[in-house]
Steps between C-alpha positions, in 0.01 A plus 500: 500500500625141455301310242342159543743340253798631698358366825422164337851483356653580835297225672573241233870578486565499871233243581662236286842542664355524851278196435791282389656449845159434660410248231831313499612514862150498643401188307827335596441581867154341494627185321792466742267544797273215381796272436655577837172437678470156338856412601436623853202266537715206394766586759243556776379141465842381607586767756468254792685217328833561675584129519585318181449129450851486353790742520711479181869570512554866409821636347573874504766632264643839603729658236721769653762748387667726758213446737678558833231754601196287416574128508470464880149643507397278210623181670351610835160526332538144372584371849185667636270315259212303646559227244676198661870584493609141443325523163697805393814505287673836441765551234681836479668544159772765488587698184864587571431730794796706613364617836426311826218292353679167532610574856146592602351186342748285690391671818137438410567131449593473870163636617273216627253399230305182433556522128821528294686810377743427218731733309603483136762733348500550124801611290280744304243772561135515402170425677383270219808280529470494880135391489558233234800361688300489819206322338729212406635475856185494713263212577173663596162404357420871491786731397499868601705790377554776753701819456759567769345840578154350556341407834213251530192517719513218754221305322620562145639153433205332671250697290682408182521131592129496585409629153725246326347219701143618447544535124697223325471701178691796645829509310652814651402792716622842601462648843366849570781751525448789743716808563626537855406810697744792519325646801743666744802476269529878454463502125457815297125562441533431126678166561239414763220569252678292235531208740131508589404537133714195421330313786154576359615410148632161617206429729240563230713327240533171691181493707271631227660493157674163525200347674295591196771355275500179707126462458518555123815294438688806376775538762791650309786482750600294804674749728874454493517589869282212624347218296456123521491212252416131500825316460371267227370800304811713540732221390301459176565863400805681362536659848585868518577668169831672427363681194309768687532726806152378605574135559207464739251609233658270243474200733139589584398502133697183430313316777167637375560381144673172596232394751167640377304259721657645813471844664728779615366724777579772751449392863398816684534335841867416445660836568858616448641838593754713312632848569390789277741618234750735661506771233350628176800364316441152641131523405599597145740205472236260633221611266723514191610142573141386549379664184772387268469149651129491416567594139789256469289215632210590271735451205592152628140374504339578162233234566351729765470796265155395380157570646544859617145519637476166683378532859663184635853380455815693419483740206819689438332757271246574775770534766716725281193702400418568862858565608600712199225635279244570774772667708547753223229746616681535833816633337384659171384809682859572602555634149149554371372745759789748475473477119133600521600829657742573213227438239261744657317339792473731803757426771224484761329226298820299468575525874140413593519199265818376668350540845179325396695211350699462820180496709351235273797272559483575872145371492612183318774436756252563783286222348792258511575607855141433610504156338833424676358609832190280462712190427782573749559339838490720807874576503499622141174686554665691780788596271262605224291708736808672640618593149158575349649810335733300277239489220577869443862411425437182301437666158842671516662172608338303220579773245868469600505120478328507161779717363757265652325209329520690174877508559492119516320492167778709345788299650370172366530645147838667540706300754601143567369291789619630837352413840637812665377842385662835569310790655303736270751781532789280391289348221412850379865609507600188307222566253622855445855376462383238248316764297806726512730218386263403220470864387875553506556176308251608238658843464861378478449182297207585278381858485831695501680269251209536260494880539875500448463290187233733365711809569802339346299422182381857478850642538641262236239606248611857539 
C-alpha cells in the first residue's frame, strides 16, 4: 500500500511542474487579454472616422532582392489602397537582383496609378542598406517600410495615417501581420497544420500580445515586414543598424530611448498579409535569426537592462526572462523525463507525465485561442472556428520553435553576424564537422605529440 508521504511527494513533485505552465502562460494570457481589450476600445472610437482632416504625404520603401515572384502582388496591393493615391510615393530599392525583378518593376510603372512608383538600384546587397538609402530619397511625412513579399489590406495605409493624425505623440507604429490561408493548395497535412499554427501564433502575437505591449509602453519590435515612422523622428535616429541581424528591433529600442516622451504602438486595424514559411528548414532559419537578433540588440542597449520587474516600459531582463528562462520548462522534459525512467521511475509514470504535460499546454493554447476568437473580426473568427482543432497541435509547434530559438542563442555565442541562416540539418552537419576538425587538430597537434614525447623520454631512459 502506498504511504501518505509517497502520495504527497508525488503530488508536490508533479504539481509544481504542471502548475508552472498554468501560472506563467495563464497569467500572461489574462494580462494580454486586458491590454488588447483596452486597445480595442480606443480603436472602436475611431472606427467611423474614414475621412481625415488632412492627408499627409506617405512614402513606402520596398526593399527587394530577386522578387520576380512577389513584387507584382505587393505593388498591386498598394494601388488598391483606399488612401488617396496622389498622396502616395512608392520607392522600390533593389539589392542586386539577378532575376526579372527590374523588368517587372518597369512593367508595373506603366500601370495607371495616381501616385508615383520609383526604382532605385544599389551596387550592394543587404536590406539595411536598402532601407537607409531609401529613407534619404523619399519625401513623405510618414515613411513606411514594406517587404516585397507582403500584401496590404486595402485600408492599411489609411488606418496607419489615422493613428498618426489622432496622436501627435506617436513616433512609430507597426501593423498587424497575418498569415495568409493555405486552404485548397493541396499541402501535406503536417504542412497545413504548421501553417495554421503559425497563423494562430501571429494573430495572438499581434492582436493580443503587442496590443498589451502598446498599452504598457513595452513594445519590443516594430515588424520588419510593415511599419511606419514620422519623418522628423526617423531622421533624428541612426536609422537601421548594421550591427545586428534584427535591425527592426534595434531601431525600435533606439526610438524608445531617444524619444521617451513619444510612443511606439501596434495598430491592429492596419493589417498586412504574408505567406507561411514553406518548410521546417525555413522556420528554423527564421527563428534562429529572430532569437540571435534579440540577444544582439539587448547587448547594444545596456541602459534597458535595469528594472526586471517593472510593469510599464521596456525591460530587457523581463523580456529575456519570459522568452528564455520561462520557456525552459517546455523543453527540459525532453531530457528529464527519459532520465527519470533510467533512475527507477516506472515507465508508465513517465509516459503518463508526458501526456499530462502535453494536455496542460493544450489547455493553455486553448485559452489563447479563445481570447483570439473573442477579439477577432468575423473573417478571422470564421477561420478560427474552422480550425478549432489546432490547439491540439500548438504544444508540439511551440516546442519545436523553442528548440529553434535555443539554436539562435548558441549561434550568437559561436558565429559572426549573418542575416541568412542555413537549415537545421546543414547546421548540424557543419557542427559535427567542426567538432571532428577540432578533435583531429587536438589529437595531431597536441595529444599525440605529447604522448610521443613521453614515450621518447621513457625509451631514452632505458
